[in-house]
C-alpha positions as CSV (number, residue, x, y, z in Angstrom):
1,M,-6.2,-40.4,12.1
2,R,-5.7,-36.9,13.6
3,R,-6.9,-35.5,10.2
4,N,-9.9,-37.3,10.2
5,A,-10.8,-36.5,13.6
6,I,-10.5,-32.8,12.9
7,F,-12.6,-32.9,9.5
8,A,-15.1,-35.1,11.8
9,C,-15.3,-32.3,14.2
10,L,-15.6,-29.8,11.6
11,A,-18.3,-31.3,9.9
12,F,-20.2,-31.8,13.4
13,A,-19.9,-28.0,14.0
14,L,-21.2,-27.1,10.6
15,C,-23.7,-29.5,10.4
16,S,-25.2,-29.3,13.6
17,P,-28.3,-26.8,14.4
18,A,-27.6,-23.8,16.4
19,A,-28.6,-23.7,20.1
20,A,-32.1,-22.9,20.3
21,A,-33.4,-19.7,21.8
22,P,-35.8,-19.4,24.4
23,D,-39.4,-19.8,23.6
24,E,-38.5,-19.8,19.8
25,E,-41.6,-21.9,19.0
26,L,-43.9,-19.8,20.9
27,L,-42.0,-16.6,19.4
28,G,-43.1,-17.5,16.0
29,K,-40.3,-19.7,14.4
30,A,-42.1,-22.1,12.8
31,S,-44.2,-19.4,11.1
32,G,-40.8,-17.6,9.9
33,Y,-41.3,-15.0,13.1
34,P,-44.5,-13.3,11.1
35,I,-45.1,-9.6,11.8
36,G,-48.1,-8.3,13.6
37,T,-50.9,-5.9,12.9
38,R,-51.5,-2.7,14.6
39,A,-53.7,-4.4,17.4
40,T,-51.6,-7.2,18.1
41,W,-47.8,-6.2,17.6
42,Y,-47.2,-4.4,20.8
43,Y,-49.1,-7.1,23.2
44,D,-49.2,-10.6,21.3
45,E,-45.7,-12.4,22.0
46,N,-46.6,-14.9,19.0
47,V,-45.8,-12.0,16.6
48,R,-43.3,-10.1,19.2
49,V,-39.9,-10.7,17.4
50,G,-41.1,-10.0,13.8
51,S,-43.1,-6.8,14.8
52,F,-40.2,-5.4,17.1
53,S,-37.9,-5.7,14.3
54,N,-40.4,-4.4,11.5
55,V,-42.3,-1.7,13.3
56,E,-42.1,0.5,9.8
57,K,-44.3,-2.2,8.0
58,I,-47.0,-1.9,10.7
59,L,-46.9,1.7,11.5
60,P,-46.2,5.1,9.7
61,V,-43.0,6.3,10.0
62,Y,-40.4,9.5,9.6
63,T,-37.1,8.3,8.3
64,L,-33.7,9.5,9.7
65,K,-31.2,9.1,6.9
66,H,-27.7,8.0,7.5
67,G,-24.8,9.8,6.7
68,T,-21.0,8.5,6.4
69,P,-20.9,5.4,8.7
70,L,-18.2,5.6,11.7
71,A,-16.3,2.3,11.4
72,L,-16.8,-0.2,14.3
73,P,-13.9,-2.6,14.1
74,K,-14.0,-5.9,15.8
75,A,-11.9,-7.4,18.4
76,A,-9.4,-10.2,16.8
77,S,-11.1,-12.5,19.3
78,E,-14.0,-12.4,21.4
79,P,-13.4,-12.2,25.4
80,R,-14.9,-14.7,27.7
81,I,-17.9,-12.7,29.4
82,E,-18.6,-14.2,32.9
83,Y,-21.0,-13.1,35.4
84,R,-22.4,-14.0,38.9
85,F,-26.4,-14.8,39.0
86,D,-28.2,-16.5,41.8
87,K,-25.0,-17.7,43.3
88,Q,-23.7,-19.3,40.1
89,S,-21.3,-18.5,37.4
90,F,-22.3,-17.8,33.7
91,S,-21.1,-16.7,30.4
92,L,-22.8,-14.8,27.7
93,D,-24.0,-18.0,26.2
94,D,-25.9,-18.7,29.2
95,F,-27.4,-15.4,29.2
96,L,-28.6,-15.8,25.6
97,A,-29.7,-19.3,26.4
98,H,-31.9,-18.0,29.4
99,Q,-33.1,-14.7,28.0
100,R,-35.3,-13.8,25.0
101,V,-32.5,-11.5,23.5
102,T,-33.1,-10.7,19.8
103,G,-29.6,-8.9,19.6
104,F,-26.5,-8.1,21.9
105,L,-23.8,-5.9,21.2
106,L,-20.7,-5.2,23.4
107,I,-18.5,-2.1,22.6
108,K,-15.3,-1.1,24.6
109,D,-13.1,2.1,23.4
110,G,-15.0,2.1,20.2
111,Q,-14.3,-1.4,19.3
112,V,-16.8,-4.4,19.0
113,L,-16.1,-7.1,21.7
114,A,-19.0,-9.3,21.4
115,E,-21.9,-9.2,18.7
116,R,-24.8,-11.6,18.5
117,Y,-28.3,-12.5,17.1
118,Q,-30.9,-14.9,17.9
119,Y,-34.5,-15.5,16.4
120,D,-33.3,-15.2,12.9
121,R,-32.5,-11.6,13.3
122,N,-28.9,-10.1,11.8
123,A,-27.0,-6.9,11.8
124,H,-29.6,-5.2,9.3
125,H,-32.8,-5.5,11.2
126,R,-34.2,-2.1,12.6
127,F,-35.1,-2.9,16.3
128,V,-37.8,-0.8,18.2
129,S,-36.5,1.4,21.0
130,H,-39.7,1.5,23.1
131,S,-38.8,3.8,26.0
132,M,-35.2,4.2,25.0
133,A,-36.5,6.8,22.5
134,K,-37.2,9.2,25.5
135,S,-33.6,9.4,26.1
136,I,-33.2,10.6,22.5
137,V,-35.8,13.2,22.8
138,S,-33.7,14.7,25.7
139,L,-30.7,14.8,23.6
140,A,-32.7,17.1,21.3
141,V,-33.9,19.3,24.5
142,G,-30.3,19.9,25.2
143,M,-29.3,20.6,21.4
144,A,-32.3,23.2,21.4
145,V,-31.2,24.8,24.5
146,S,-27.6,25.1,23.1
147,E,-28.8,26.9,19.7
148,G,-31.2,29.2,22.0
149,K,-34.3,27.7,20.5
150,I,-35.2,27.0,24.2
151,A,-34.0,29.9,26.3
152,S,-34.4,28.0,29.6
153,L,-34.9,24.6,31.3
154,D,-36.9,26.6,33.8
155,D,-39.3,28.0,31.3
156,T,-42.8,26.1,31.3
157,I,-43.8,24.1,28.2
158,A,-46.8,26.6,28.0
159,K,-44.1,29.3,27.0
160,Y,-43.5,27.5,23.6
161,V,-46.9,25.8,23.6
162,P,-49.4,28.3,24.4
163,K,-52.1,25.8,23.9
164,L,-51.2,23.9,27.0
165,A,-51.5,27.3,29.2
166,G,-53.6,26.6,32.4
167,N,-53.0,22.8,32.0
168,P,-50.6,21.1,34.6
169,Y,-48.6,19.8,32.0
170,G,-48.4,23.2,30.2
171,E,-47.4,25.0,33.5
172,T,-44.6,22.4,34.3
173,T,-41.2,23.4,33.4
174,I,-39.0,21.7,31.1
175,R,-36.7,20.6,33.8
176,N,-39.2,18.9,35.9
177,M,-40.7,17.3,32.7
178,L,-37.4,16.0,31.8
179,R,-37.3,14.6,35.1
180,M,-40.7,13.0,34.9
181,S,-41.8,15.1,38.0
182,S,-44.9,17.1,36.7
183,G,-47.0,15.8,39.6
184,V,-49.8,14.7,37.2
185,P,-51.1,11.1,38.4
186,F,-50.9,8.7,35.4
187,R,-51.1,4.8,35.5
188,E,-48.9,3.3,33.2
189,V,-48.8,-0.6,33.9
190,Y,-48.9,-1.6,30.1
191,D,-52.0,-3.6,30.2
192,G,-54.2,-2.2,27.6
193,N,-56.4,-0.6,30.3
194,D,-54.3,1.8,31.8
195,D,-53.5,5.7,31.5
196,L,-51.2,5.2,28.8
197,A,-53.4,3.3,26.7
198,K,-56.5,5.9,27.2
199,F,-53.8,8.5,26.3
200,G,-52.6,6.7,23.3
201,R,-56.2,6.5,22.0
202,L,-57.1,10.2,22.5
203,R,-53.9,11.1,21.0
204,A,-54.6,8.9,17.8
205,S,-58.3,10.4,17.4
206,A,-57.7,13.8,18.7
207,G,-54.2,14.8,18.7
208,S,-51.3,15.3,21.2
209,I,-52.6,18.6,22.4
210,T,-56.0,17.2,23.3
211,A,-54.6,14.0,24.8
212,L,-52.2,16.1,27.3
213,R,-55.2,18.5,28.4
214,A,-57.2,15.7,29.6
215,F,-55.2,15.4,32.4
216,T,-56.2,18.2,34.7
217,E,-54.9,17.7,38.2
218,R,-51.6,17.3,40.0
219,E,-51.4,15.2,43.0
220,V,-48.1,16.9,44.4
221,E,-46.2,20.0,43.6
222,Q,-44.1,19.7,40.5
223,G,-40.4,18.8,40.7
224,T,-40.9,17.0,44.3
225,R,-41.5,13.4,43.2
226,F,-40.5,11.1,40.4
227,H,-43.5,9.5,38.9
228,Y,-42.7,7.6,35.4
229,A,-45.2,8.5,33.1
230,S,-44.7,8.3,29.1
231,N,-47.2,11.3,28.3
232,Q,-44.5,13.6,29.8
233,T,-42.1,12.9,27.0
234,V,-44.9,13.8,24.5
235,A,-45.0,17.0,26.0
236,L,-41.4,17.5,25.6
237,T,-42.0,16.0,21.7
238,V,-44.5,18.9,21.5
239,L,-42.4,21.4,22.9
240,M,-39.5,20.5,20.4
241,H,-41.8,20.8,17.5
242,A,-43.2,24.4,18.7
243,A,-39.5,25.7,19.7
244,T,-37.8,24.2,16.5
245,G,-40.4,24.5,13.8
246,M,-39.3,21.1,12.7
247,T,-40.3,17.3,13.4
248,L,-37.8,15.7,15.7
249,T,-36.7,13.7,12.7
250,E,-35.8,16.8,11.0
251,Y,-34.4,18.3,13.7
252,L,-32.0,15.1,14.7
253,T,-31.1,13.8,11.4
254,P,-28.2,16.2,10.8
255,R,-27.6,17.0,14.3
256,L,-27.5,13.6,15.8
257,W,-28.2,10.9,13.3
258,Q,-25.6,11.7,10.6
259,P,-22.8,13.1,13.0
260,I,-22.9,9.7,15.0
261,G,-21.8,8.1,12.0
262,A,-25.2,5.5,11.8
263,E,-24.6,3.2,9.0
264,E,-28.2,2.5,8.8
265,D,-31.5,4.5,8.2
266,A,-33.5,4.9,11.4
267,T,-37.2,5.2,11.6
268,W,-39.5,7.1,14.2
269,V,-43.3,6.2,14.4
270,R,-45.5,9.1,13.0
271,S,-48.6,10.0,15.1
272,R,-51.7,11.4,13.5
273,D,-51.0,14.8,14.1
274,G,-47.6,14.9,12.5
275,T,-45.2,14.7,15.9
276,E,-43.0,11.6,16.5
277,T,-44.5,9.2,19.2
278,G,-41.5,10.6,21.1
279,S,-42.0,8.3,24.3
280,G,-41.1,5.4,21.9
281,G,-41.2,4.3,18.4
282,F,-37.6,4.7,17.3
283,N,-36.1,1.8,15.3
284,A,-32.5,1.2,14.6
285,T,-29.9,-1.4,14.1
286,V,-28.2,-2.8,17.2
287,R,-25.0,-1.4,15.7
288,D,-26.1,2.2,15.6
289,Y,-27.6,2.0,19.1
290,G,-24.1,1.1,19.9
291,R,-23.0,4.2,18.0
292,L,-25.3,6.3,20.0
293,G,-23.8,4.6,22.8
294,I,-20.4,5.6,22.0
295,L,-21.3,9.3,21.4
296,L,-22.8,9.2,25.1
297,A,-19.7,7.3,26.6
298,N,-17.5,10.3,24.9
299,D,-19.6,12.7,26.7
300,G,-21.4,14.0,23.5
301,E,-18.2,14.1,21.1
302,A,-18.4,12.4,18.1
303,G,-15.7,12.8,15.0
304,G,-13.9,15.7,16.7
305,R,-16.9,17.7,17.4
306,Q,-19.6,18.2,20.4
307,I,-22.6,17.0,19.3
308,V,-24.3,17.1,22.6
309,P,-23.6,19.7,25.2
310,K,-21.3,18.2,27.7
311,E,-22.7,20.0,30.6
312,Y,-26.4,19.2,29.6
313,L,-25.5,15.6,29.2
314,L,-23.9,15.5,32.6
315,D,-27.0,16.9,34.2
316,A,-28.9,14.4,32.4
317,T,-26.9,11.5,33.6
318,D,-24.8,12.2,36.8
319,W,-26.7,11.0,39.9
320,R,-24.9,13.7,42.1
321,R,-26.5,16.6,40.0
322,Q,-29.9,15.4,40.9
323,P,-32.2,16.3,43.8
324,E,-32.1,13.9,46.6
325,G,-35.5,12.1,45.4
326,F,-34.4,11.4,42.0
327,R,-31.3,9.8,42.8
328,P,-30.5,5.9,42.9
329,K,-32.3,3.9,45.4
330,N,-34.7,7.3,46.0
331,A,-36.3,7.4,42.7
332,T,-36.9,3.8,42.4
333,P,-35.7,0.9,44.7
334,F,-32.7,0.7,42.4
335,F,-32.5,3.5,39.7
336,G,-32.2,7.1,39.9
337,Y,-33.7,9.3,37.2
338,G,-32.0,12.2,35.7
339,Y,-33.2,14.0,32.1
340,Q,-35.0,10.9,30.5
341,F,-31.7,8.5,31.6
342,W,-31.9,5.8,34.2
343,L,-29.0,6.3,36.6
344,F,-27.1,3.3,38.2
345,P,-26.0,3.5,42.1
346,G,-22.5,3.3,42.8
347,E,-19.7,5.8,43.1
348,K,-19.1,5.9,39.1
349,R,-21.5,7.4,36.6
350,R,-23.0,5.2,34.8
351,F,-26.4,5.0,33.1
352,A,-29.0,3.5,30.7
353,L,-31.6,3.9,27.9
354,L,-34.3,1.5,28.8
355,G,-37.3,0.5,27.0
356,V,-40.3,-2.3,27.8
357,Y,-39.7,-5.8,26.7
358,G,-36.0,-5.5,27.7
359,Q,-34.3,-3.1,25.2
360,S,-31.4,-1.5,26.8
361,V,-28.4,0.6,26.2
362,F,-26.1,0.7,29.0
363,V,-23.1,3.2,29.1
364,D,-19.8,3.5,31.4
365,P,-18.1,7.0,30.1
366,E,-15.0,6.2,32.4
367,L,-14.2,2.7,30.7
368,K,-15.8,3.5,27.6
369,L,-18.2,0.5,28.0
370,V,-21.3,0.3,25.9
371,M,-23.7,-2.7,26.1
372,V,-26.5,-2.9,23.9
373,I,-29.3,-5.2,24.3
374,T,-32.8,-5.8,22.0
375,A,-35.2,-8.2,23.2
376,A,-38.4,-9.8,23.2
377,A,-39.1,-10.5,26.9
378,K,-42.4,-12.2,28.4
379,N,-43.6,-9.0,30.0
380,A,-43.3,-5.2,29.1
381,S,-42.0,-4.5,32.9
382,V,-39.1,-6.9,32.9
383,G,-38.9,-6.6,36.6
384,K,-41.9,-9.1,36.7
385,E,-39.3,-11.7,35.6
386,S,-35.7,-12.6,35.8
387,F,-34.6,-10.6,32.8
388,A,-33.8,-7.2,34.5
389,R,-31.8,-9.1,37.5
390,E,-29.7,-11.2,35.2
391,R,-29.2,-8.2,32.5
392,S,-27.8,-6.3,35.8
393,A,-25.7,-9.0,36.5
394,L,-24.2,-9.7,33.4
395,W,-23.4,-5.9,33.0
396,R,-21.7,-5.8,36.7
397,G,-19.5,-8.9,35.3
398,I,-18.5,-7.0,32.1
399,V,-17.8,-3.9,34.3
400,G,-15.9,-5.8,36.8
401,Q,-13.7,-7.4,33.7
402,Y,-12.5,-3.7,33.0
403,G,-12.7,-2.1,36.1
404,S,-14.7,-1.9,39.2
405,W,-18.3,-1.3,40.5
């Protein structure tokens, strides 16, 4: 009888359908999660899952070739992950049932504690970074400074890109551009009619320099106020191309992507003028985002080598090293902002790479914790829904299991 009961339970587990992911029919399950077009992939949620994991089938890309993979051993068993949200206790399974997460990875001390996928995605899909790419551009800038290709972060962009001379972006220092503090007004609300959309259309038709030069006024002095604007990362992308004589892909493949031990190639969307999107458009597997997180948790070291200069990374990610107006709860009601990294409030140094629609890599260097989430959230700005609040609650719960907030 006991053996029959065990077999019955096994049969039930094997034959029962997996729990439905949130809004899977709305997101295209019946059609096999279709891939959108250039016109639909970013805004149309009916193709969001398929598009966000197949960007290179929609847009032209450069490829960052992987090298020798860094092993990511898995824990013998997955720990129970718990967190408090809206006065209730939840588990990782609950989070995945609540939110449109396509991939989830939790790493501690270089070991995978949990790895999950939804919407028929798997470990070999490359997921779009959206604005997490901005942090990767920042890493490139830090490397260029260490190599002497950029003399100082206090140089202006125009010193390396003379075509931007006389323009407020060109006359902004690299440091202030890294902190999103050019002082140039820019409306970015992801509605298809904002300055971001206008900038994108002009960049596609006339190139990055022309698109940047279309913005001609400052509303405040540079370096005095955080104001998020994706085209400031485009200015850094143009800077890197001028300072190194290479695309970001050419520059970072041997300096970053291969040294971190990526197991799959990454791709980066190519603009019409040959530069990468820069402010977004990077695509990688969840595990390789995890390897990038490990590098950051180890203060820029991988394979016994210092890949990213440690002092630069500390300047980029430690809220104590930022001016008052860029610290947590000052730059925004919650996060602070460093050199293209979001900085958590609290005594400990914790930071994040964030992209619209829920893309995220959270890093705790002291605890050697890395949490990767790829997603197809309802809104580009996840603060408009419960996604950001519950994601933060989950991270707090995980940190609380291994340390203290």
